[in-house]
LOVEXPA-545917 format. One record per atom (N, C-alpha, C): atom name; x, y, z; residue in three letters. Coordinates in steps of 0.02 Angstrom, whole numbers, m for minus. Example, Ala and Ser with C-alpha at 12.3 -4.5 7.8 and 13.67 -1.06 7.14 Angstrom:
+------+--------+--------+--------+-----+
| atom |      x |      y |      z | res |
+------+--------+--------+--------+-----+
|    N |    660 |   m284 |    390 | ALA |
|   CA |    615 |   m225 |    390 | ALA |
|    C |    660 |   m165 |    390 | ALA |
|    N |    642 |   m112 |    354 | SER |
|   CA |    684 |    m53 |    357 | SER |
|    C |    645 |      2 |    394 | SER |
+------+--------+--------+--------+-----+
END
This chain:
+------+--------+--------+--------+-----+
| atom |      x |      y |      z | res |
+------+--------+--------+--------+-----+
|    N |   m439 |   m702 |   1090 | MET |
|   CA |   m368 |   m688 |   1078 | MET |
|    C |   m347 |   m711 |   1008 | MET |
|    N |   m366 |   m772 |    990 | PHE |
|   CA |   m348 |   m797 |    923 | PHE |
|    C |   m380 |   m755 |    869 | PHE |
|    N |   m443 |   m736 |    878 | LYS |
|   CA |   m478 |   m695 |    829 | LYS |
|    C |   m441 |   m629 |    818 | LYS |
|    N |   m421 |   m598 |    874 | PHE |
|   CA |   m385 |   m534 |    870 | PHE |
|    C |   m320 |   m543 |    830 | PHE |
|    N |   m280 |   m593 |    848 | ASN |
|   CA |   m218 |   m607 |    813 | ASN |
|    C |   m229 |   m621 |    739 | ASN |
|    N |   m282 |   m658 |    725 | HIS |
|   CA |   m297 |   m676 |    655 | HIS |
|    C |   m313 |   m614 |    614 | HIS |
|    N |   m354 |   m569 |    641 | THR |
|   CA |   m372 |   m509 |    603 | THR |
|    C |   m311 |   m463 |    595 | THR |
|    N |   m268 |   m462 |    645 | LEU |
|   CA |   m207 |   m422 |    642 | LEU |
|    C |   m163 |   m448 |    586 | LEU |
|    N |   m155 |   m514 |    582 | ILE |
|   CA |   m115 |   m546 |    529 | ILE |
|    C |   m144 |   m531 |    460 | ILE |
|    N |   m210 |   m536 |    455 | VAL |
|   CA |   m244 |   m521 |    391 | VAL |
|    C |   m233 |   m448 |    371 | VAL |
|    N |   m237 |   m403 |    420 | LYS |
|   CA |   m228 |   m331 |    407 | LYS |
|    C |   m157 |   m319 |    381 | LYS |
|    N |   m108 |   m347 |    415 | ILE |
|   CA |    m38 |   m339 |    394 | ILE |
|    C |    m28 |   m369 |    325 | ILE |
|    N |    m57 |   m427 |    313 | HIS |
|   CA |    m52 |   m460 |    248 | HIS |
|    C |    m81 |   m417 |    192 | HIS |
|    N |   m140 |   m387 |    205 | LEU |
|   CA |   m172 |   m345 |    155 | LEU |
|    C |   m130 |   m283 |    140 | LEU |
|    N |    m99 |   m254 |    192 | GLU |
|   CA |    m57 |   m196 |    182 | GLU |
|    C |      4 |   m214 |    140 | GLU |
|    N |     34 |   m272 |    154 | ASN |
|   CA |     92 |   m295 |    115 | ASN |
|    C |     72 |   m309 |     43 | ASN |
|    N |     13 |   m338 |     34 | LEU |
|   CA |    m13 |   m353 |    m33 | LEU |
|    C |    m23 |   m289 |    m72 | LEU |
|    N |    m50 |   m237 |    m39 | LEU |
|   CA |    m61 |   m173 |    m71 | LEU |
|    C |      6 |   m143 |    m93 | LEU |
|    N |     56 |   m147 |    m50 | CYS |
|   CA |    122 |   m120 |    m67 | CYS |
|    C |    153 |   m158 |   m126 | CYS |
|    N |    142 |   m223 |   m128 | LEU |
|   CA |    167 |   m265 |   m183 | LEU |
|    C |    133 |   m244 |   m248 | LEU |
|    N |     69 |   m232 |   m246 | VAL |
|   CA |     32 |   m209 |   m306 | VAL |
|    C |     60 |   m142 |   m330 | VAL |
|    N |     75 |    m97 |   m282 | ILE |
|   CA |    103 |    m32 |   m300 | ILE |
|    C |    172 |    m40 |   m333 | ILE |
|    N |    212 |    m86 |   m307 | ILE |
|   CA |    278 |    m99 |   m337 | ILE |
|    C |    270 |   m127 |   m408 | ILE |
|    N |    224 |   m174 |   m416 | ILE |
|   CA |    213 |   m205 |   m482 | ILE |
|    C |    189 |   m152 |   m532 | ILE |
|    N |    146 |   m106 |   m509 | LEU |
|   CA |    119 |    m56 |   m553 | LEU |
|    C |    159 |     10 |   m549 | LEU |
|    N |    224 |      4 |   m539 | SER |
|   CA |    266 |     63 |   m530 | SER |
|    C |    266 |    110 |   m590 | SER |
|    N |    260 |     82 |   m649 | LYS |
|   CA |    257 |    125 |   m709 | LYS |
|    C |    193 |    167 |   m708 | LYS |
|    N |    138 |    136 |   m691 | ALA |
|   CA |     75 |    174 |   m684 | ALA |
|    C |     80 |    224 |   m627 | ALA |
|    N |    116 |    206 |   m574 | MET |
|   CA |    125 |    251 |   m517 | MET |
|    C |    164 |    314 |   m537 | MET |
|    N |    211 |    306 |   m583 | VAL |
|   CA |    248 |    365 |   m607 | VAL |
|    C |    201 |    414 |   m641 | VAL |
|    N |    155 |    388 |   m680 | GLN |
|   CA |    105 |    429 |   m712 | GLN |
|    C |     60 |    465 |   m661 | GLN |
|    N |     41 |    428 |   m609 | ILE |
|   CA |      1 |    457 |   m555 | ILE |
|    C |     41 |    511 |   m519 | ILE |
|    N |    105 |    499 |   m509 | ALA |
|   CA |    149 |    548 |   m476 | ALA |
|    C |    150 |    614 |   m516 | ALA |
|    N |    146 |    608 |   m581 | VAL |
|   CA |    146 |    667 |   m625 | VAL |
|    C |     78 |    703 |   m623 | VAL |
|    N |     25 |    664 |   m628 | THR |
|   CA |    m42 |    694 |   m633 | THR |
|    C |    m74 |    706 |   m563 | THR |
|    N |    m61 |    661 |   m515 | GLU |
|   CA |    m92 |    667 |   m448 | GLU |
|    C |    m38 |    660 |   m394 | GLU |
|    N |      6 |    708 |   m386 | PRO |
|   CA |     62 |    700 |   m339 | PRO |
|    C |     39 |    691 |   m266 | PRO |
|    N |    m16 |    722 |   m248 | ARG |
|   CA |    m40 |    717 |   m179 | ARG |
|    C |    m62 |    645 |   m162 | ARG |
|    N |    m97 |    614 |   m210 | GLN |
|   CA |   m120 |    545 |   m201 | GLN |
|    C |    m59 |    497 |   m198 | GLN |
|    N |    m10 |    511 |   m239 | TYR |
|   CA |     50 |    469 |   m242 | TYR |
|    C |     88 |    470 |   m176 | TYR |
|    N |     96 |    530 |   m148 | THR |
|   CA |    133 |    535 |    m84 | THR |
|    C |     94 |    501 |    m28 | THR |
|    N |     27 |    504 |    m31 | GLN |
|   CA |    m14 |    469 |     19 | GLN |
|    C |     m2 |    394 |     17 | GLN |
|    N |      1 |    366 |    m44 | LEU |
|   CA |     14 |    294 |    m51 | LEU |
|    C |     84 |    276 |    m27 | LEU |
|    N |    132 |    319 |    m42 | GLN |
|   CA |    202 |    307 |    m19 | GLN |
|    C |    205 |    307 |     57 | GLN |
|    N |    174 |    356 |     89 | LYS |
|   CA |    174 |    361 |    162 | LYS |
|    C |    144 |    298 |    193 | LYS |
|    N |     90 |    273 |    163 | MET |
|   CA |     56 |    214 |    188 | MET |
|    C |    103 |    153 |    187 | MET |
|    N |    144 |    148 |    136 | CYS |
|   CA |    188 |     90 |    129 | CYS |
|    C |    255 |     98 |    166 | CYS |
|    N |    272 |    159 |    184 | ASN |
|   CA |    336 |    171 |    219 | ASN |
|    C |    326 |    172 |    295 | ASN |
|    N |    263 |    160 |    317 | ARG |
|   CA |    249 |    161 |    389 | ARG |
|    C |    291 |    111 |    427 | ARG |
+------+--------+--------+--------+-----+
END
């Protein structure tokens, strides 16, 4: 039970960390949105879940 909860917390933490990195690199993300719009929307969907 503890192992399951721990991995769940780690998973949530990693997802939040990824979203934080995307926010920090927002200027680079704008460039990606221009050159790779499909990849950009995928990242947005992942963080808006």
